[in-house]
N, C-alpha and C positions, 0 to 999 in steps of 0.2 A: 437475466440473472438465473443462475443455476445453483441449486442447493443440494448438499449431500446430507440427507436426513440420518444417515448412519455415522456421520462424522461426529467426533466428540466436541467439535467447535459449535457453540450455541448458534442458533439461527440468526439472532440479532447481531452477533459478531460477523457471521458470514455476510449479512447485509451491509454492515459497515465496511468490511473489507472490499466487497465488490463495488460499492459506491465510490470508495476511495480510489480503486483501480480505474474506474470510469472517469473520475476527475483527473487523475494523473495522465491517462492516455488521451484526454481531450474529448471523451464522450459527453462530458458536461463542461462547457466553457466557464471560465471565471466570470462571475456576475450573472450567470444564467440560473433560472429556477429549476430545481429538481422536482420530479413528480411528488405529489403529496403523499402522506402516509396512507390516506384512504385509497388513492389510485394504486399505489404499490401493493397494499394489502389485498385489494381486489384482484389485481393482475397476477399476483403470486400465490393467492389463496392461503394467506397466513394472517394471523391476528394483527390488527393495526398497532396494538401496544408493542408487539415484537418489532415491527418496522420502526416505530418511533424510538424505541430503545437503541436500535442500530444507528439511526440518524443522530440521536443525541450524543453518541460516541464521537461522531464527526464534528458536532457543534463544540464539544468539549476540547477537541483537538485543534479547533480554530479553522476548520476547513469549510464548514457550513455556518450560515447565520440565519436566525429566524427573523422574519419581518412580519410583525403583527398584522394579521388580516390578509397577508399576501402569500405566505408560505416560506419555504426554505430555499436559500440561494447559496451558490458556491462563492465563497469569499475571494476577493482579489488576493493574489499571492498564494492561493491554495496549492497550485501545482509545484511552485518552488518550495513550499513548506514540506510537501510530500517528498520531493527530491532530496531535501536536506535530511529528513528523517530516515529515508532509505539509505542514504550514504552513511549515516551514523550507524545504522543497523548493520550495513555491509562491513564496516570497520569492526564493530563489536562481534559479529557472528562469524566472519571469515578471516579478516586480516590478523586479528589478535591470535587466533588459533593457528593460523599459518606460520606466524612468527615464532610461536611457542614450539611447534613441531620442527621448524627449520633450526631453531636453537638446539633442540635435542639431537638432531641429525648432524650438527656442526656445519650447516649450510650458511655461508657468509652472505652478507647483503648483496655483494656483487654476483655471487653464484645464483642467488634468488632472482636478481634482475635478469641474468642470462637465461634462467629457466622460463621466466615470463616472456622474454623475447623469443625464445625457442618455440613456445606455445603459439605466439602470434604468427611466426613464420611457417610453422608446419601445417597451418590450416585448421588446427583443432579449435581455434578461437574465432568465432564470427564477430568481427568488429564493425 
């Protein structure tokens, strides 16, 4: 994990974001245990409360579960849940604004599809 101490994003959010990315990319398999708050805080040289706050974000999102006396584990279905959340964010952050701008420019649905196909064919999009 790498932290940007100059970033305006709080450390606990950076922890949550990086753990989520690790779950999504398979760094932590579903059902597997993640390092404890104590382990992470010692490894990263940050306050255990900060680590716990970041982990609790993922608990609240339904990605991690606390098992009393055992630690934190990646919930089954966590990767799919992240995928669905990211698809929804992609729609809200990119597709909606793309459609608004296309409407302003008078770009039709077919022309938009042609532009997407053009991007795929000219090598500018790595699929």
